[in-house]
C-alpha positions as CSV (number, residue, x, y, z in Angstrom):
1,M,53.8,112.8,96.3
2,A,54.4,116.3,97.5
3,S,54.4,119.3,94.9
4,S,56.3,122.5,94.9
5,S,55.0,125.6,94.0
6,N,56.3,125.7,90.6
7,G,54.9,122.3,89.9
8,Q,57.5,119.9,90.0
9,T,57.3,117.1,92.5
10,Q,59.9,116.7,95.3
11,S,61.2,113.4,93.8
12,G,61.6,115.1,90.5
13,I,63.9,117.7,92.1
14,E,65.8,115.2,93.8
15,Q,66.5,113.0,90.8
16,L,67.7,116.1,88.9
17,V,70.4,116.6,91.8
18,T,71.3,113.2,91.6
19,I,71.7,113.1,87.8
20,D,73.5,116.5,88.0
21,H,76.2,115.4,90.1
22,E,77.0,111.7,88.6
23,C,80.5,111.3,87.3
24,N,81.1,109.3,84.4
25,Y,84.4,107.6,84.9
26,P,86.6,106.4,81.9
27,F,86.3,102.9,83.5
28,N,86.1,101.2,86.5
29,P,89.1,101.6,88.7
30,S,88.2,99.0,91.4
31,S,91.4,96.7,90.0
32,I,95.0,97.2,89.9
33,V,94.9,95.3,86.6
34,T,92.3,97.9,85.1
35,I,94.2,100.8,86.2
36,I,97.4,99.3,84.5
37,I,95.9,98.5,81.3
38,F,93.6,101.9,81.2
39,Q,96.5,103.9,82.6
40,K,96.9,106.5,80.1
41,K,93.2,107.0,79.6
42,G,92.9,107.6,83.7
43,M,95.8,109.9,83.8
44,N,94.2,112.2,80.8
45,Y,90.6,112.1,82.9
46,I,92.6,113.4,85.9
47,A,94.3,116.1,83.9
48,S,91.3,117.0,81.9
49,G,88.2,116.0,83.6
50,E,85.6,117.9,85.4
51,E,87.7,118.7,88.5
52,R,85.4,117.3,91.5
53,C,84.9,114.1,89.2
54,A,88.7,114.1,88.4
55,W,89.5,114.4,92.3
56,H,87.3,111.4,93.1
57,F,88.5,109.3,90.4
58,A,92.2,110.1,91.3
59,K,91.3,109.0,95.1
60,E,90.1,105.9,94.3
61,I,92.8,104.8,91.8
62,E,95.4,105.9,94.7
63,T,93.7,103.7,96.9
64,V,93.7,100.4,95.0
65,I,97.2,101.2,94.1
66,K,98.2,101.4,97.6
67,D,96.2,98.5,98.8
68,S,97.6,96.3,95.9
69,N,99.6,93.4,97.1
70,F,101.0,91.8,94.1
71,V,102.8,95.1,92.6
72,P,106.0,96.2,93.4
73,N,106.5,99.4,95.4
74,F,108.6,100.9,93.0
75,Y,105.7,100.7,90.2
76,K,103.1,101.6,92.8
77,N,105.2,104.9,93.6
78,K,105.6,105.4,89.7
79,L,101.7,105.4,89.0
80,L,101.3,107.5,92.1
81,N,103.9,110.1,90.7
82,E,102.2,109.9,87.5
83,I,98.6,110.9,89.3
84,Q,100.4,113.9,91.2
85,V,101.6,115.1,87.9
86,A,98.0,114.8,86.3
87,K,96.5,116.6,89.2
88,K,98.9,119.6,88.8
89,R,98.1,119.9,85.1
90,Q,94.4,119.7,86.2
91,R,94.8,122.8,88.3
92,S,97.2,124.5,85.3
93,I,94.3,124.5,82.7
């Protein structure tokens, strides 16, 4: 293992960077059903979560919604509009 001049190992430094940039989503947005069940919690996270993490979370949710085959288009549009409103609240905070 390589050591730096301050005595920390290279892997220790890499581990700190990895942990430092980890996002803790309120739920796993991999399913449209999960998104619908935890819709309010997700919108709150997008509006008030750490900006970088909230942005990635919103993108994942948008992709799942757009790719869903069994949710009607009007409901997809409603969810996508709610995400846009939550993003605007994030910018105004």
